PDBQT receptor file of N, H, CA, C and O in Angstrom, charges set to zero:
ATOM      1  N   MET A   1      91.626  -6.365 247.115  1.00  0.00    +0.000 N 
ATOM      2  CA  MET A   1      92.442  -7.559 246.873  1.00  0.00    +0.000 C 
ATOM      3  C   MET A   1      93.362  -7.291 245.695  1.00  0.00    +0.000 C 
ATOM      4  O   MET A   1      92.917  -6.833 244.642  1.00  0.00    +0.000 OA
ATOM      5  N   SER A   2      94.612  -7.568 245.870  1.00  0.00    +0.000 N 
ATOM      6  H   SER A   2      94.973  -7.940 246.725  1.00  0.00    +0.000 HD
ATOM      7  CA  SER A   2      95.535  -7.303 244.773  1.00  0.00    +0.000 C 
ATOM      8  C   SER A   2      96.496  -8.462 244.578  1.00  0.00    +0.000 C 
ATOM      9  O   SER A   2      96.896  -9.138 245.525  1.00  0.00    +0.000 OA
ATOM     10  N   TRP A   3      96.854  -8.670 243.309  1.00  0.00    +0.000 N 
ATOM     11  H   TRP A   3      96.529  -8.121 242.539  1.00  0.00    +0.000 HD
ATOM     12  CA  TRP A   3      97.875  -9.670 243.001  1.00  0.00    +0.000 C 
ATOM     13  C   TRP A   3      99.220  -9.126 243.418  1.00  0.00    +0.000 C 
ATOM     14  O   TRP A   3      99.545  -7.968 243.155  1.00  0.00    +0.000 OA
ATOM     15  N   LYS A   4     100.000  -9.966 244.069  1.00  0.00    +0.000 N 
ATOM     16  H   LYS A   4      99.736 -10.906 244.283  1.00  0.00    +0.000 HD
ATOM     17  CA  LYS A   4     101.390  -9.619 244.313  1.00  0.00    +0.000 C 
ATOM     18  C   LYS A   4     102.219 -10.846 244.030  1.00  0.00    +0.000 C 
ATOM     19  O   LYS A   4     101.757 -11.974 244.203  1.00  0.00    +0.000 OA
ATOM     20  N   GLU A   5     103.435 -10.626 243.598  1.00  0.00    +0.000 N 
ATOM     21  H   GLU A   5     103.810  -9.710 243.458  1.00  0.00    +0.000 HD
ATOM     22  CA  GLU A   5     104.288 -11.763 243.312  1.00  0.00    +0.000 C 
ATOM     23  C   GLU A   5     105.004 -12.171 244.591  1.00  0.00    +0.000 C 
ATOM     24  O   GLU A   5     106.047 -11.617 244.937  1.00  0.00    +0.000 OA
ATOM     25  N   TYR A   6     104.441 -13.128 245.275  1.00  0.00    +0.000 N 
ATOM     26  H   TYR A   6     103.593 -13.578 244.994  1.00  0.00    +0.000 HD
ATOM     27  CA  TYR A   6     105.011 -13.660 246.498  1.00  0.00    +0.000 C 
ATOM     28  C   TYR A   6     105.132 -15.159 246.327  1.00  0.00    +0.000 C 
ATOM     29  O   TYR A   6     104.319 -15.777 245.640  1.00  0.00    +0.000 OA
ATOM     30  N   TYR A   7     106.125 -15.738 246.937  1.00  0.00    +0.000 N 
ATOM     31  H   TYR A   7     106.786 -15.236 247.495  1.00  0.00    +0.000 HD
ATOM     32  CA  TYR A   7     106.172 -17.195 246.996  1.00  0.00    +0.000 C 
ATOM     33  C   TYR A   7     105.960 -17.563 248.445  1.00  0.00    +0.000 C 
ATOM     34  O   TYR A   7     106.910 -17.698 249.217  1.00  0.00    +0.000 OA
ATOM     35  N   GLU A   8     104.703 -17.724 248.804  1.00  0.00    +0.000 N 
ATOM     36  H   GLU A   8     103.932 -17.615 248.177  1.00  0.00    +0.000 HD
ATOM     37  CA  GLU A   8     104.327 -18.034 250.172  1.00  0.00    +0.000 C 
ATOM     38  C   GLU A   8     103.263 -19.108 250.141  1.00  0.00    +0.000 C 
ATOM     39  O   GLU A   8     102.577 -19.303 249.138  1.00  0.00    +0.000 OA
ATOM     40  N   ALA A   9     103.138 -19.799 251.260  1.00  0.00    +0.000 N 
ATOM     41  H   ALA A   9     103.695 -19.641 252.075  1.00  0.00    +0.000 HD
ATOM     42  CA  ALA A   9     102.055 -20.762 251.387  1.00  0.00    +0.000 C 
ATOM     43  C   ALA A   9     100.755 -20.008 251.643  1.00  0.00    +0.000 C 
ATOM     44  O   ALA A   9     100.737 -18.999 252.349  1.00  0.00    +0.000 OA
ATOM     45  N   CYS A  10      99.681 -20.505 251.066  1.00  0.00    +0.000 N 
ATOM     46  H   CYS A  10      99.695 -21.324 250.493  1.00  0.00    +0.000 HD
ATOM     47  CA  CYS A  10      98.361 -19.923 251.293  1.00  0.00    +0.000 C 
ATOM     48  C   CYS A  10      98.024 -19.986 252.779  1.00  0.00    +0.000 C 
ATOM     49  O   CYS A  10      98.261 -21.003 253.431  1.00  0.00    +0.000 OA
ATOM     50  N   SER A  11      97.470 -18.896 253.312  1.00  0.00    +0.000 N 
ATOM     51  H   SER A  11      97.278 -18.070 252.782  1.00  0.00    +0.000 HD
ATOM     52  CA  SER A  11      97.148 -18.849 254.738  1.00  0.00    +0.000 C 
ATOM     53  C   SER A  11      95.909 -19.681 255.075  1.00  0.00    +0.000 C 
ATOM     54  O   SER A  11      95.648 -19.949 256.248  1.00  0.00    +0.000 OA
ATOM     55  N   ILE A  12      95.142 -20.092 254.058  1.00  0.00    +0.000 N 
ATOM     56  H   ILE A  12      95.354 -19.874 253.105  1.00  0.00    +0.000 HD
ATOM     57  CA  ILE A  12      93.939 -20.885 254.299  1.00  0.00    +0.000 C 
ATOM     58  C   ILE A  12      94.218 -22.370 254.136  1.00  0.00    +0.000 C 
ATOM     59  O   ILE A  12      93.979 -23.150 255.058  1.00  0.00    +0.000 OA
ATOM     60  N   CYS A  13      94.727 -22.775 252.961  1.00  0.00    +0.000 N 
ATOM     61  H   CYS A  13      94.921 -22.141 252.212  1.00  0.00    +0.000 HD
ATOM     62  CA  CYS A  13      94.895 -24.205 252.702  1.00  0.00    +0.000 C 
ATOM     63  C   CYS A  13      96.346 -24.665 252.830  1.00  0.00    +0.000 C 
ATOM     64  O   CYS A  13      96.619 -25.865 252.860  1.00  0.00    +0.000 OA
ATOM     65  N   GLY A  14      97.278 -23.711 252.906  1.00  0.00    +0.000 N 
ATOM     66  H   GLY A  14      97.057 -22.736 252.881  1.00  0.00    +0.000 HD
ATOM     67  CA  GLY A  14      98.677 -24.073 253.071  1.00  0.00    +0.000 C 
ATOM     68  C   GLY A  14      99.395 -24.456 251.789  1.00  0.00    +0.000 C 
ATOM     69  O   GLY A  14     100.583 -24.776 251.810  1.00  0.00    +0.000 OA
ATOM     70  N   LYS A  15      98.667 -24.423 250.657  1.00  0.00    +0.000 N 
ATOM     71  H   LYS A  15      97.702 -24.164 250.639  1.00  0.00    +0.000 HD
ATOM     72  CA  LYS A  15      99.278 -24.759 249.375  1.00  0.00    +0.000 C 
ATOM     73  C   LYS A  15     100.263 -23.672 248.963  1.00  0.00    +0.000 C 
ATOM     74  O   LYS A  15      99.966 -22.483 249.077  1.00  0.00    +0.000 OA
ATOM     75  N   GLU A  16     101.435 -24.080 248.485  1.00  0.00    +0.000 N 
ATOM     76  H   GLU A  16     101.677 -25.046 248.393  1.00  0.00    +0.000 HD
ATOM     77  CA  GLU A  16     102.395 -23.100 248.009  1.00  0.00    +0.000 C 
ATOM     78  C   GLU A  16     102.251 -22.913 246.512  1.00  0.00    +0.000 C 
ATOM     79  O   GLU A  16     102.047 -23.876 245.773  1.00  0.00    +0.000 OA
ATOM     80  N   GLY A  17     102.357 -21.676 246.073  1.00  0.00    +0.000 N 
ATOM     81  H   GLY A  17     102.523 -20.894 246.674  1.00  0.00    +0.000 HD
ATOM     82  CA  GLY A  17     102.256 -21.396 244.652  1.00  0.00    +0.000 C 
ATOM     83  C   GLY A  17     103.149 -20.232 244.288  1.00  0.00    +0.000 C 
ATOM     84  O   GLY A  17     103.625 -19.507 245.161  1.00  0.00    +0.000 OA
ATOM     85  N   ASP A  18     103.378 -20.053 242.997  1.00  0.00    +0.000 N 
ATOM     86  H   ASP A  18     102.991 -20.642 242.287  1.00  0.00    +0.000 HD
ATOM     87  CA  ASP A  18     104.218 -18.948 242.557  1.00  0.00    +0.000 C 
ATOM     88  C   ASP A  18     103.541 -17.601 242.809  1.00  0.00    +0.000 C 
ATOM     89  O   ASP A  18     104.211 -16.604 243.076  1.00  0.00    +0.000 OA
ATOM     90  N   TRP A  19     102.218 -17.578 242.723  1.00  0.00    +0.000 N 
ATOM     91  H   TRP A  19     101.673 -18.389 242.506  1.00  0.00    +0.000 HD
ATOM     92  CA  TRP A  19     101.464 -16.340 242.880  1.00  0.00    +0.000 C 
ATOM     93  C   TRP A  19     100.406 -16.532 243.952  1.00  0.00    +0.000 C 
ATOM     94  O   TRP A  19      99.677 -17.524 243.953  1.00  0.00    +0.000 OA
ATOM     95  N   VAL A  20     100.331 -15.580 244.858  1.00  0.00    +0.000 N 
ATOM     96  H   VAL A  20     100.924 -14.775 244.858  1.00  0.00    +0.000 HD
ATOM     97  CA  VAL A  20      99.236 -15.564 245.823  1.00  0.00    +0.000 C 
ATOM     98  C   VAL A  20      98.645 -14.159 245.874  1.00  0.00    +0.000 C 
ATOM     99  O   VAL A  20      99.325 -13.177 245.575  1.00  0.00    +0.000 OA
ATOM    100  N   TYR A  21      97.385 -14.073 246.252  1.00  0.00    +0.000 N 
ATOM    101  H   TYR A  21      96.832 -14.870 246.495  1.00  0.00    +0.000 HD
ATOM    102  CA  TYR A  21      96.791 -12.790 246.582  1.00  0.00    +0.000 C 
ATOM    103  C   TYR A  21      97.236 -12.408 247.982  1.00  0.00    +0.000 C 
ATOM    104  O   TYR A  21      97.453 -13.271 248.832  1.00  0.00    +0.000 OA
ATOM    105  N   ILE A  22      97.370 -11.113 248.217  1.00  0.00    +0.000 N 
ATOM    106  H   ILE A  22      97.194 -10.411 247.526  1.00  0.00    +0.000 HD
ATOM    107  CA  ILE A  22      97.576 -10.618 249.567  1.00  0.00    +0.000 C 
ATOM    108  C   ILE A  22      96.290  -9.884 249.937  1.00  0.00    +0.000 C 
ATOM    109  O   ILE A  22      95.936  -8.884 249.313  1.00  0.00    +0.000 OA
ATOM    110  N   ASP A  23      95.590 -10.392 250.961  1.00  0.00    +0.000 N 
ATOM    111  H   ASP A  23      95.877 -11.204 251.468  1.00  0.00    +0.000 HD
ATOM    112  CA  ASP A  23      94.302  -9.782 251.292  1.00  0.00    +0.000 C 
ATOM    113  C   ASP A  23      94.493  -8.571 252.201  1.00  0.00    +0.000 C 
ATOM    114  O   ASP A  23      95.622  -8.163 252.478  1.00  0.00    +0.000 OA
ATOM    115  N   GLU A  24      93.378  -7.999 252.664  1.00  0.00    +0.000 N 
ATOM    116  H   GLU A  24      92.462  -8.330 252.439  1.00  0.00    +0.000 HD
ATOM    117  CA  GLU A  24      93.406  -6.726 253.370  1.00  0.00    +0.000 C 
ATOM    118  C   GLU A  24      94.309  -6.747 254.597  1.00  0.00    +0.000 C 
ATOM    119  O   GLU A  24      94.944  -5.740 254.911  1.00  0.00    +0.000 OA
ATOM    120  N   ASP A  25      94.377  -7.874 255.293  1.00  0.00    +0.000 N 
ATOM    121  H   ASP A  25      93.861  -8.692 255.038  1.00  0.00    +0.000 HD
ATOM    122  CA  ASP A  25      95.214  -7.932 256.496  1.00  0.00    +0.000 C 
ATOM    123  C   ASP A  25      96.604  -8.489 256.212  1.00  0.00    +0.000 C 
ATOM    124  O   ASP A  25      97.365  -8.777 257.136  1.00  0.00    +0.000 OA
ATOM    125  N   GLY A  26      96.933  -8.641 254.921  1.00  0.00    +0.000 N 
ATOM    126  H   GLY A  26      96.315  -8.407 254.171  1.00  0.00    +0.000 HD
ATOM    127  CA  GLY A  26      98.283  -9.045 254.560  1.00  0.00    +0.000 C 
ATOM    128  C   GLY A  26      98.511 -10.540 254.478  1.00  0.00    +0.000 C 
ATOM    129  O   GLY A  26      99.647 -10.983 254.304  1.00  0.00    +0.000 OA
ATOM    130  N   SER A  27      97.442 -11.331 254.600  1.00  0.00    +0.000 N 
ATOM    131  H   SER A  27      96.520 -10.971 254.741  1.00  0.00    +0.000 HD
ATOM    132  CA  SER A  27      97.598 -12.779 254.536  1.00  0.00    +0.000 C 
ATOM    133  C   SER A  27      97.667 -13.256 253.093  1.00  0.00    +0.000 C 
ATOM    134  O   SER A  27      96.894 -12.793 252.254  1.00  0.00    +0.000 OA
ATOM    135  N   PRO A  28      98.581 -14.173 252.789  1.00  0.00    +0.000 N 
ATOM    136  CA  PRO A  28      98.629 -14.728 251.439  1.00  0.00    +0.000 C 
ATOM    137  C   PRO A  28      97.488 -15.712 251.203  1.00  0.00    +0.000 C 
ATOM    138  O   PRO A  28      97.207 -16.556 252.053  1.00  0.00    +0.000 OA
ATOM    139  N   ILE A  29      96.840 -15.606 250.063  1.00  0.00    +0.000 N 
ATOM    140  H   ILE A  29      97.069 -14.921 249.372  1.00  0.00    +0.000 HD
ATOM    141  CA  ILE A  29      95.739 -16.497 249.710  1.00  0.00    +0.000 C 
ATOM    142  C   ILE A  29      95.919 -16.946 248.267  1.00  0.00    +0.000 C 
ATOM    143  O   ILE A  29      96.073 -16.114 247.373  1.00  0.00    +0.000 OA
ATOM    144  N   CYS A  30      95.902 -18.263 248.031  1.00  0.00    +0.000 N 
ATOM    145  H   CYS A  30      95.777 -18.939 248.757  1.00  0.00    +0.000 HD
ATOM    146  CA  CYS A  30      96.058 -18.764 246.671  1.00  0.00    +0.000 C 
ATOM    147  C   CYS A  30      94.801 -18.500 245.845  1.00  0.00    +0.000 C 
ATOM    148  O   CYS A  30      93.744 -18.167 246.381  1.00  0.00    +0.000 OA
ATOM    149  N   ASP A  31      94.939 -18.655 244.542  1.00  0.00    +0.000 N 
ATOM    150  H   ASP A  31      95.798 -18.925 244.106  1.00  0.00    +0.000 HD
ATOM    151  CA  ASP A  31      93.852 -18.338 243.625  1.00  0.00    +0.000 C 
ATOM    152  C   ASP A  31      92.604 -19.155 243.925  1.00  0.00    +0.000 C 
ATOM    153  O   ASP A  31      91.491 -18.631 243.885  1.00  0.00    +0.000 OA
ATOM    154  N   GLU A  32      92.787 -20.450 244.227  1.00  0.00    +0.000 N 
ATOM    155  H   GLU A  32      93.692 -20.876 244.259  1.00  0.00    +0.000 HD
ATOM    156  CA  GLU A  32      91.639 -21.319 244.479  1.00  0.00    +0.000 C 
ATOM    157  C   GLU A  32      90.864 -20.872 245.715  1.00  0.00    +0.000 C 
ATOM    158  O   GLU A  32      89.636 -20.791 245.681  1.00  0.00    +0.000 OA
ATOM    159  N   CYS A  33      91.574 -20.583 246.805  1.00  0.00    +0.000 N 
ATOM    160  H   CYS A  33      92.572 -20.648 246.832  1.00  0.00    +0.000 HD
ATOM    161  CA  CYS A  33      90.897 -20.130 248.019  1.00  0.00    +0.000 C 
ATOM    162  C   CYS A  33      90.265 -18.758 247.817  1.00  0.00    +0.000 C 
ATOM    163  O   CYS A  33      89.193 -18.482 248.355  1.00  0.00    +0.000 OA
ATOM    164  N   ASN A  34      90.917 -17.905 247.051  1.00  0.00    +0.000 N 
ATOM    165  H   ASN A  34      91.788 -18.129 246.614  1.00  0.00    +0.000 HD
ATOM    166  CA  ASN A  34      90.344 -16.598 246.768  1.00  0.00    +0.000 C 
ATOM    167  C   ASN A  34      89.037 -16.739 245.999  1.00  0.00    +0.000 C 
ATOM    168  O   ASN A  34      88.081 -16.008 246.257  1.00  0.00    +0.000 OA
ATOM    169  N   ASP A  35      88.992 -17.675 245.056  1.00  0.00    +0.000 N 
ATOM    170  H   ASP A  35      89.769 -18.268 244.846  1.00  0.00    +0.000 HD
ATOM    171  CA  ASP A  35      87.755 -17.932 244.319  1.00  0.00    +0.000 C 
ATOM    172  C   ASP A  35      86.653 -18.393 245.261  1.00  0.00    +0.000 C 
ATOM    173  O   ASP A  35      85.509 -17.954 245.143  1.00  0.00    +0.000 OA
ATOM    174  N   GLU A  36      86.994 -19.277 246.197  1.00  0.00    +0.000 N 
ATOM    175  H   GLU A  36      87.923 -19.633 246.293  1.00  0.00    +0.000 HD
ATOM    176  CA  GLU A  36      86.008 -19.764 247.163  1.00  0.00    +0.000 C 
ATOM    177  C   GLU A  36      85.476 -18.611 248.008  1.00  0.00    +0.000 C 
ATOM    178  O   GLU A  36      84.267 -18.502 248.218  1.00  0.00    +0.000 OA
ATOM    179  N   GLU A  37      86.365 -17.753 248.493  1.00  0.00    +0.000 N 
ATOM    180  H   GLU A  37      87.347 -17.841 248.323  1.00  0.00    +0.000 HD
ATOM    181  CA  GLU A  37      85.943 -16.616 249.307  1.00  0.00    +0.000 C 
ATOM    182  C   GLU A  37      85.057 -15.671 248.518  1.00  0.00    +0.000 C 
ATOM    183  O   GLU A  37      84.083 -15.137 249.050  1.00  0.00    +0.000 OA
ATOM    184  N   SER A  38      85.389 -15.461 247.253  1.00  0.00    +0.000 N 
ATOM    185  H   SER A  38      86.180 -15.894 246.821  1.00  0.00    +0.000 HD
ATOM    186  CA  SER A  38      84.592 -14.572 246.412  1.00  0.00    +0.000 C 
ATOM    187  C   SER A  38      83.176 -15.110 246.247  1.00  0.00    +0.000 C 
ATOM    188  O   SER A  38      82.211 -14.345 246.254  1.00  0.00    +0.000 OA
ATOM    189  N   LYS A  39      83.052 -16.436 246.096  1.00  0.00    +0.000 N 
ATOM    190  H   LYS A  39      83.836 -17.057 246.090  1.00  0.00    +0.000 HD
ATOM    191  CA  LYS A  39      81.733 -17.054 245.956  1.00  0.00    +0.000 C 
ATOM    192  C   LYS A  39      80.929 -16.891 247.239  1.00  0.00    +0.000 C 
ATOM    193  O   LYS A  39      79.726 -16.632 247.190  1.00  0.00    +0.000 OA
ATOM    194  N   GLU A  40      81.587 -17.043 248.391  1.00  0.00    +0.000 N 
ATOM    195  H   GLU A  40      82.564 -17.253 248.430  1.00  0.00    +0.000 HD
ATOM    196  CA  GLU A  40      80.888 -16.923 249.663  1.00  0.00    +0.000 C 
ATOM    197  C   GLU A  40      80.376 -15.510 249.895  1.00  0.00    +0.000 C 
ATOM    198  O   GLU A  40      79.306 -15.327 250.476  1.00  0.00    +0.000 OA
ATOM    199  N   ARG A  41      81.126 -14.511 249.446  1.00  0.00    +0.000 N 
ATOM    200  H   ARG A  41      81.995 -14.660 248.974  1.00  0.00    +0.000 HD
ATOM    201  CA  ARG A  41      80.722 -13.122 249.642  1.00  0.00    +0.000 C 
ATOM    202  C   ARG A  41      79.599 -12.713 248.700  1.00  0.00    +0.000 C 
ATOM    203  O   ARG A  41      78.835 -11.796 249.001  1.00  0.00    +0.000 OA
ATOM    204  N   ALA A  42      79.497 -13.387 247.568  1.00  0.00    +0.000 N 
ATOM    205  H   ALA A  42      80.118 -14.132 247.323  1.00  0.00    +0.000 HD
ATOM    206  CA  ALA A  42      78.512 -13.002 246.549  1.00  0.00    +0.000 C 
ATOM    207  C   ALA A  42      77.086 -13.246 247.031  1.00  0.00    +0.000 C 
ATOM    208  O   ALA A  42      76.133 -12.978 246.299  1.00  0.00    +0.000 OA
TER     209      ALA A  42
């Protein structure tokens, strides 16, 4: 998982933000959803 500077809507919740993560398959994910996913994997 890497930070990239994209202005895209999150692929999970649809929230738009200045910064999103781009996950392994290239989907934009906002910080909040990324935190949720990290908790689920733990």
